[in-house]
N, C-alpha and C positions, 0 to 999 in steps of 0.2 A: 504494500500500500504506500502510495506517496501522499504527501500533504504539503501544501504551500499556503502561506498566509500573506495577504496583501491588504494594505490600508487603502480604503476608498474615501471619497468625499463625505462630508457630514459625519465624521467619526464612525464610519461603518467599516467593518473588517470582513474580508472575504477569506474563507478557508475552503480550499479546492484541491482536488487530487484524483488519483486513479485507485480504485479498490479492486485488486486482482481476484480475491476470493469471490466477490460478487460480480466481477466482470462488468463494472460500470464506473463512469466518472461520477463525482459528487461535488457539490458546492453548497456552502451555507454562508449566509450573510448575517452578520451580527451588528447591532447598534451598541457601540461601546460607551454610550452616554447613559446607560441604564443605572438605576439606583442600586447600589450594592446590597441594600437590605431587601430588595425585591424578592419575593418568593415565587413569582410566576415567570418562567423562562420566556414566555411569549413577549414579555416586555422588551427583551433585547435580541430575540431571535427573529430576524426579519424575513428570511426566505430560505427555502431548501430546494435543491435540485438533485435528482438521482434516485437511488433505491428508497430512501426515506420518504420521498415524495411520490412513490409508486411508479417511478420510471427507471427502465434500464437504458442508460445512455452510453453507448459503445463508441461514439465518435465525438471528438472535440467540437466539430461544427454543429452538431445537434445540441450540445451543452450551450455553446455560444448563442444559438438561436433561442433556446428556452430562456436564458438569462436576459437576452436583449428585449424580450417581451416585457420584462419588468424594469428595463432601463439600466441593466448592469452589463459591463463589458469585460471580456478577458483580453488583456494586452497580448499582442502578437508573440512576444518572447515567451510569455507564460504558456500560451497555447502550444507553442513548439515544445516546451519542456514537458507539458502534459502528454503529448504524443510520444515523446521519448520515454516517459515514465511507463506508459502502457507497454511499449516494446520491451523495455528492460525488465519489467516485473511480470509481464504476461498476464494470462488469465488462468487462474487456478481451476476455474470451472472447465475450461477446455482441456487442461492438463489432466484433470481427474477423469473426464470422459474418455480421453485417449488411453489413459492407464487402464481403465476398465476394459476397453476393447482389446488392449494388448494382453490382459490377463486371460481373456477367454479365447485368444487366438484369432481375433478379428481385426487386429491393428494393421497399420501400414506394412 
């Protein structure tokens, strides 16, 4: 799993990355101006993209598109890093499926 943090405008923080076991990109936007005594996470959790939002997002462009609908942007360099993270860390789901096929003699 990769995870990157980026400060956005208006004291918002983006946490974004690739989750190999779930084979999806994820992104969460937080408002860092929340009251530290607040008991409700929704006061500072602004947006979620990926598995927790009910989406499997396998491509950076798809994540970019979903985030753009809410006015958030992934900088070009970070988008490139996310693609490299996916390549470097792979998809455990795919690996597990292939391993199962190999075990029963149906692999490549």
